[in-house]
C-alpha positions in Angstrom: 222.7 115.6 120.3 222.0 119.2 120.4 218.4 120.5 120.4 216.7 123.1 118.2 218.3 126.4 118.0 216.3 129.6 118.8 216.3 130.4 115.1 214.7 127.0 114.4 212.1 127.5 117.0 211.3 130.9 115.7 210.9 129.7 112.2 208.6 126.9 113.4 206.4 129.4 115.3 206.3 131.7 112.3 205.2 128.8 110.0 202.5 127.8 112.5 201.3 131.3 112.7 201.0 131.6 109.0 199.0 128.3 108.8 196.7 129.6 111.5 196.2 132.8 109.6 195.4 130.9 106.4 192.8 128.8 108.2 191.3 131.9 109.6 191.0 133.6 106.2 189.4 130.4 104.9 186.8 130.4 107.7 186.1 134.1 107.1 185.5 133.4 103.4 183.1 130.5 104.3 181.3 132.7 106.8 180.8 135.5 104.3 179.5 133.0 101.8 177.1 131.6 104.3 175.9 135.1 105.1 175.3 135.8 101.4 173.4 132.5 101.0 171.2 133.3 104.0 170.5 136.8 102.7 169.5 135.3 99.3 167.2 132.8 101.0 165.6 135.5 103.1 165.0 137.6 100.1 163.4 134.7 98.2 161.1 133.8 101.1 160.1 137.5 101.3 159.3 137.4 97.5 157.2 134.2 97.9 155.2 135.8 100.8 154.6 138.8 98.7 153.4 136.7 95.7 151.0 134.8 98.0 149.6 138.0 99.4 149.2 139.5 96.0 147.3 136.3 94.8 145.0 136.4 97.9 144.4 140.0 97.4 143.5 139.4 93.7 141.1 136.6 94.6 139.4 138.7 97.3 139.0 141.6 94.9 137.4 139.3 92.3 135.0 137.9 94.9 134.0 141.3 96.0 133.4 142.3 92.4 131.3 139.2 91.7 129.3 139.8 94.9 128.6 143.4 93.9 127.4 142.3 90.4 125.2 139.6 92.0 123.6 142.2 94.3 123.0 144.5 91.4 121.3 141.7 89.5 119.1 140.8 92.5 118.1 144.5 92.8 117.3 144.6 89.1 115.2 141.4 89.3 113.3 142.6 92.4 112.6 145.9 90.6 111.2 144.0 87.6 109.1 141.8 89.9 107.7 144.9 91.7 106.9 146.4 88.3 105.1 143.3 87.1 103.1 143.2 90.3 102.1 146.8 89.8 101.0 146.1 86.3 99.0 143.0 87.4 97.2 144.9 90.1 96.4 147.7 87.7 95.1 145.2 85.2 92.9 143.5 87.8 91.5 146.9 88.9 90.8 147.8 85.3 89.1 144.5 84.6 86.9 144.9 87.7 85.8 148.3 86.5 84.9 147.0 83.0 81.8 144.9 82.4 82.6 141.2 81.6 81.3 139.7 78.4 81.7 136.1 79.5 78.3 134.3 79.8 77.6 133.0 83.3 77.6 129.3 84.2 80.7 128.4 82.2 83.0 128.3 85.2 85.2 131.0 83.8 83.8 133.9 85.7 84.5 134.7 89.4 80.8 135.4 90.1 78.6 133.5 92.4 75.9 131.1 91.7 78.0 128.8 89.5 78.9 126.5 92.3 82.6 126.8 91.7 84.8 127.6 94.6 87.4 130.2 93.8 90.1 131.1 96.3 93.0 133.5 96.2 96.3 132.3 97.6 99.0 134.2 99.3 100.9 134.4 96.0 98.1 136.2 94.3 97.0 133.3 92.1 93.3 132.4 91.7 92.7 128.6 92.4 89.6 127.2 90.9 88.3 123.8 92.2 87.2 121.3 89.6 83.5 121.1 88.9 83.3 117.3 89.2 85.1 117.2 92.5 83.3 115.5 95.4 84.5 116.1 98.9 85.0 113.0 101.0 84.0 112.7 104.6 86.1 114.8 107.0 87.3 111.6 108.7 87.5 108.3 106.9 86.9 105.0 108.5 90.6 104.6 109.2 90.6 107.9 111.2 92.7 109.8 108.6 91.6 112.9 106.9 89.7 112.2 103.8 90.6 113.9 100.5 88.7 114.9 97.4 87.4 112.3 95.0 86.9 112.4 91.2 84.8 110.2 88.9 87.9 109.4 86.8 91.7 109.7 87.4 94.3 111.1 85.1 95.8 108.4 83.0 93.8 105.7 84.8 93.6 103.4 81.8 97.1 103.1 80.3 99.5 100.4 79.2 101.1 100.1 82.6 97.9 99.7 84.5 96.6 97.1 82.0 99.9 95.1 82.3 99.7 95.2 86.1 96.1 94.0 86.0 97.1 91.1 83.6 100.0 90.1 85.9 97.7 90.1 89.0 95.1 88.1 87.1 97.7 85.4 86.2 99.5 85.2 89.5 96.9 86.0 92.2 93.7 85.0 90.3 92.2 88.5 90.7 92.9 92.0 89.6 92.7 95.1 91.7 91.6 97.0 88.6 88.4 94.8 88.5 88.0 94.9 92.3 86.7 91.3 92.3 88.2 87.9 92.8 87.9 85.0 90.4 88.9 82.4 93.0 87.1 81.4 96.1 88.9 80.1 99.2 87.8 76.5 100.1 90.5 74.7 102.1 93.9 75.3 103.5 96.6 72.7 104.0 98.7 74.2 106.8 102.4 73.7 107.1 103.4 70.3 108.5 100.2 68.6 107.3 100.3 64.9 106.5 98.3 63.1 103.7 98.1 59.5 104.9 97.0 56.5 103.0 98.6 57.5 99.7 99.7 55.0 97.0 102.6 55.3 94.7 101.3 55.3 91.1 104.7 54.9 89.6 107.8 53.2 90.8 110.3 55.1 92.9 113.7 55.0 91.2 116.2 57.1 93.0 119.6 57.6 91.5 122.5 57.7 94.0 124.2 61.1 94.0 127.6 61.4 92.5 129.7 64.1 94.1 126.6 65.3 95.9 124.6 65.8 92.7 121.9 63.7 91.1 122.1 63.7 87.3 118.7 63.7 85.7 116.6 62.5 88.6 113.5 60.3 87.9 110.0 61.7 88.6 107.3 59.9 90.5 103.6 60.2 91.1 101.4 59.4 94.1 97.6 59.1 94.2 95.7 60.4 97.2 92.1 59.2 97.4 89.0 61.1 98.6 88.7 59.2 101.8 92.4 59.7 102.7 92.7 63.3 101.8 93.0 65.0 105.3 94.7 68.0 106.7 95.5 67.5 110.4 92.4 65.3 110.8 90.0 67.6 108.9 88.5 65.9 105.9 88.1 67.7 102.5 84.8 66.3 101.2 84.5 68.5 98.1 87.8 67.3 96.8 87.6 64.0 94.9 91.4 63.3 95.1 94.8 64.6 94.5 97.9 63.7 92.4 101.3 64.4 93.9 104.4 64.6 91.7 108.0 65.0 92.6 111.6 63.7 92.1 113.5 60.9 93.9 117.1 60.4 94.9 118.7 57.2 96.3 120.9 56.4 99.3 123.2 53.5 98.6 124.3 53.0 102.2 120.8 52.7 103.6 119.4 51.1 100.4 116.4 53.5 100.3 114.8 56.2 98.3 114.0 59.8 99.3 111.3 61.8 97.6 110.8 65.5 97.2 107.2 66.7 96.4 107.2 69.5 93.8 103.5 70.0 93.1 100.0 68.7 94.0 96.9 68.8 91.7 93.5 68.7 93.4 90.3 67.6 91.6 87.0 69.0 92.8 83.7 67.1 92.6 82.6 69.1 89.5 85.8 68.4 87.7 87.6 71.7 88.4 91.3 71.2 88.9 93.7 73.2 91.0 97.5 72.8 90.9 99.7 74.1 93.7 102.1 75.9 93.5 100.4 77.7 90.6 102.4 78.2 87.4 104.4 81.4 87.3 103.6 84.4 85.1 105.7 83.0 82.3 103.6 79.9 82.1 106.2 77.5 83.5 104.4 74.6 85.0 105.5 72.5 87.9 106.2 69.5 85.7 108.9 71.5 84.0 110.5 72.3 87.4 111.1 68.6 88.2 114.0 68.5 85.8 116.0 71.0 87.8 117.7 68.3 90.0 118.1 68.7 93.6 116.4 72.0 94.0 115.2 73.2 97.4 111.9 74.6 96.0 109.8 71.5 97.0 106.6 71.8 99.0 107.0 68.5 100.9 108.6 65.1 101.2 107.4 61.5 101.4 107.7 58.6 103.9 106.5 55.1 104.3 103.6 54.1 106.6 105.9 53.9 109.6 107.1 57.4 109.1 110.6 56.6 107.8 111.5 59.4 105.4 113.6 57.0 103.3 111.6 54.2 101.7 113.5 50.9 101.6 114.1 49.4 98.2 116.3 47.2 96.1 119.8 48.2 94.9 120.2 48.4 91.2 123.7 48.9 89.6 125.5 48.1 86.4 128.9 48.0 88.1 128.9 44.2 88.0 128.8 44.2 84.2 130.5 47.5 83.5 133.6 47.1 85.6 134.6 43.6 84.4 134.1 44.6 80.8 136.3 47.7 81.2 138.8 45.5 83.1 139.0 42.8 80.4 139.3 45.4 77.6 142.0 47.3 79.5 143.9 44.1 80.2 143.7 42.9 76.6 145.0 46.3 75.4 147.9 46.2 77.9 148.7 42.6 76.7 148.8 43.8 73.1 151.2 46.7 74.1 153.4 44.3 75.9 153.5 41.9 73.0 154.4 44.6 70.6 157.1 46.2 72.9 158.7 42.8 73.5 159.7 42.7 69.8 161.8 45.9 70.2 165.1 46.5 71.8 165.7 49.9 73.4 169.2 51.5 73.7 170.3 54.6 75.5 173.0 56.5 73.6 174.1 60.0 73.1 171.2 60.8 70.8 168.7 59.5 73.4 166.7 56.3 73.6 166.3 54.4 70.4 164.1 51.3 69.7 165.1 48.7 67.2 163.0 45.9 65.9 164.9 42.8 66.8 162.1 40.2 67.1 159.3 39.1 64.9 157.7 41.8 62.8 154.4 39.8 62.7 154.2 39.6 66.5 154.8 43.4 66.7 152.1 44.1 64.2 149.7 41.7 66.0 150.4 43.4 69.3 149.7 46.9 67.9 146.5 45.7 66.3 145.3 44.0 69.4 146.1 47.1 71.6 144.4 49.5 69.2 141.3 47.4 68.8 140.9 46.9 72.6 141.4 50.7 73.2 138.8 51.6 70.6 136.4 49.0 72.1 137.0 50.4 75.6 136.2 53.9 74.4 133.0 52.7 72.8 131.9 51.0 76.0 132.7 54.1 78.1 130.7 56.3 75.7 127.7 54.0 75.8 127.7 53.3 79.5 128.7 56.9 80.3 129.4 56.1 83.9 128.5 53.5 86.5 124.8 53.6 87.3 123.6 53.1 90.9 120.0 53.4 91.9 117.5 52.2 94.5 114.2 50.7 93.1 110.9 50.7 94.9 108.0 49.0 93.0 104.7 50.8 92.3 101.8 50.5 94.8 103.9 51.3 97.8 101.8 52.7 100.7 103.2 56.2 101.5 102.5 59.3 103.4 102.9 62.8 102.0 104.3 65.5 104.4 103.6 69.1 103.5 106.2 71.7 104.4 104.5 74.8 103.0 101.0 76.2 103.6 98.9 75.4 100.5 95.7 77.5 99.8 93.2 75.3 98.0 91.0 77.8 96.1 88.2 77.1 93.8 88.7 78.9 90.5 85.3 80.0 89.0 86.8 80.2 85.6 89.3 77.4 86.1 90.0 74.5 83.9 87.9 71.3 84.3 88.5 67.7 83.5 85.2 67.5 81.5 82.9 70.1 80.0 79.4 69.8 78.6 80.1 69.6 75.0 78.5 68.0 71.9 79.8 67.9 68.4 77.7 69.8 65.8 74.9 67.7 64.4 74.8 65.3 67.3 72.3 67.3 69.5 69.2 66.1 67.5 70.6 62.9 66.2 69.0 60.1 68.3 69.1 57.4 65.6 71.1 54.2 65.7 71.7 50.9 64.0 68.9 48.3 64.0 
């Protein structure tokens, strides 16, 4: 086969050269377009910079204008102040030259002999000391500089001070407004004290907690006699006795009762009573606090004579009667359901499960009646019983010891309540007659 002729080769080269020229023209067009785009972007950035510079220049110009206006206002105010000072000084000079028509001794003149100290401050104002002011000692007993004192204070007797005095009177037993106490400290039961030889006045009935909570715990009372009322071995002779109240909870596993002491009432020899802790400002007594359940606000706990903090007792429960009753009623209801269901035939078809009465209609009715009656009876029993009741019972008269966990201040209230007052009905004072 023959190869390409020179004419063919020349035509091929010419075609290639034309293609290269076309590509070169295309590249030149693209380069020129890119140059135009770059020039536009450069101009745009230049315009943005110019706008920013113009905005900054405008803000700076506004700031300088505001500053100049402020300075002008300050100069104007200073000029007015200077003018007022000049007028005041001229008025004072004129008043000194004129003879005053104010009578002496009224505290309104600046003359001597009135006993009023007048001083002029750095600001040009005349300060006049009150006529009823009495200067305290230069150094008080605490070493600090004493200040002036006055017979009365501004707004000393107002609603707020009276309310504060009433609150302190109810809570603390005294008022700072009166500066005197209505209670007198007598004894102190320190923390960790033990009142031995106590007797349970009531039975200890401790409910067993359900889910860690005791529902409606039962209260108890303990009597502490005069001879047994001691605080770490120190007798309290002026106190005739004490009554301790608290709430109890049971421990089913150990078969014992734990007691928390909520309040103690002391009775003095003259009949005055003192309850600790004292009722709050709202008048809530400690007996009302016993219904709060397992609160942690107690002031102590109890133990038996051997120091065991859980007093042994007898288990009391209604489970032996409640559970068989519920079991029998539930079984009878299930038997009635079974008797009624046995009279029906169930079929599974396209429409679902259908039941058809194929047995005795009387047996089906009897089963339904028996099941409904047993279910209603079971509901009635559950409502009456509520829940199974488990408790630990300790009979009254148990010898106990009361352990105090908080310091108790036994104060004698001068105006406190007493068990008995000297009282006579009208008409009985001079009536000494009687039956023959």
